[in-house]
C-alpha angles and dihedrals in degrees: 000000000000088000089047088052090052088051090053093050091045097049099030122237096278094050091043090054092051092047090052086055087061098052116108115235122269095222140191109268143173102050122136120235093244118163119232095279111071116228119241093258092057103055135112115262104207092204094041109043094166098048120118090255094050095048090047089056094047094049096044107025098040127048094240096111092040090054092044090052092048090060091039089055092042089055101038111019118111091211094074095152091049087052093050094046094049090049090052091049089050088059093055099040092041124193119168143215088226084084108005099068097151107102093209094054090051094045094054090051094049091045087052089055092049090050091050100040092102100031132081123307089228090063091048088054093054098038092053091046093054098041113111093223092059089043088057097043097047101032099244087122109099091358102165129203119257118292108199089188089059097033093233127143132193114278112258102200102097093039092054098044093043088061101033101042110012106042125359110009127215101286127059110248139207118231089266092056097255116132120263107235134209127230089280092053094254124135115262115236117244094215144000136230087262090059090052092050093046091051091046085055089052091052095059130113099042126134139156114297113253125267117238113280092019129106120238119244139149111302101014122200113281114280114174100195134062120029133304118271125230123237104189096193088069092044121104102240096182119115115271133204109209130172089339095311128111119228109198122231126250095047127140121247090255092051096049092047094051091047094048091046089052091051088054095041091055094044109119093234096065095074099052092035094056095037089057096049094047093046089053091048095052110021124010141343095229110044115178116252084247095058091047090050093054093049092044091052089057091047085055094047127005091200095269098067095269121135122205100020102160095192089057090047094054090049089051092049095045099042099041114119088240091062099039101036134081113310096211098130109099090218091060122105140032139252110255113246116234098259092052094040092058101039091044091053092049096042092051092053100041095254123156134214141173088209099248096110094037094056093056092042092052090053090051086055094054100263109099098183117247088358105093111171091242144346086283087075124227092309140005119259089224096049109139132211138197113004091353097260097106129055116227107171097177091050089074087077096037109100140132092284098047092042091059089047088056091051092044091053095053091046092051090050098044102035106009099060093243117254130318124240115282110240093208093057120084110245092353115178103178126225119289144158113197123205093178092111094045090119092059097039095047100029093109101033140052112260095232090049094048093048090045089059095045100042107022102031086242092297098113110150123234091249096052091044090055088051090054097046091046089056091048092049090074091056130078113259091237094051090095095161093049091048093050094050090048094047091048091051098047091046093044095058094038120113092232093057092046094054114067114222 
């Protein structure tokens, strides 16, 4: 990270951001295209957990290797903004290892988000909808049209969550993200149960795409890459009234889906809804309505008549005065979620990791990567703290147990030599943070001042600075390594470091 900071200073923040947009993705690789049922040579052997069969099962039928690569990419990838944006999108368009245990399926989904991170939001909507992993997770896969003889109806799960959690939310919004109110001062609903039912009918007639050499039919054999395939004989072709728009009868599954997605994409809620979620992910949990409105306006029109341009949205988020200006408001900022807390700490101090240790530590802190407890993510974006006036999403997984896990992590990294290489992981390097060159690194600077620059952007408060200097007072002035460790530990566990401002 010190080298990355130098690059930012050399290029300037504007050119650095543009450079990040050009970086190719550091994706998820190495997973075999297994179908859902594991072959005999890729199953866990209870009495031989390190056998080739057991390791194959671990790496392909659990998310172990996906999670490890997530942290390795976060530590080492040059495409840091793409990684962060895909991570933010994955917490909006949630799928989870609670059901998607096949690593290949999860890898193709997360690679899709990496590919789409700087594209157009309309494409994200469509690609998510047609990905087989999402089809499995929220039941759009093999969703059949109604059959009155059998008394069956289309599954509403994906239709409901697509509107509620992915795109427009449950309340009508003004451009600035505040709710629109009726004459009695109550929020206006965004959609009705009839809208859910209509959209569920839109999302009928989709199954796995066919494997080479096979003939497509209804309910094809599982195929966890590519896009779902339409089977129009199982699609509801009756007319549909959805969010005030009329979808004509007689349309194919593809035509109905595209028209419905266009209706949602142009809904006035999408701009402020997504603007708020992304600002919360990158900058602050409680953006002002004016900040949300400025970003939503760019979502609606990037200045060239294009709606949903995610690069333009990110520029608006990062270069807004509320993001770049003074952070004196006590309500400003966000608790660093576990993944960002750990990787930020290591990167700031020049640490290294292959991701093995970090995946387990993140789970202990309440964020089991790619395994959110439900489609509602690890925490709600509307979770409130204190007296309820402030939102603090990440605080929903911040409790006595996870607080201690954070402290234990910092202690293990600073004083416990991190974690050794895992012999069962190819090319494992472990996780470490070396202070051996502390005398060189801090030779011409005070330890506290250097770590303030690396970890706190030079914004260390007087109280935190005193905590550091008090800890250093017990150490000999020439014990540069000991002083660097002590300062890193005190800052790493401090409230000021754990809250991004």
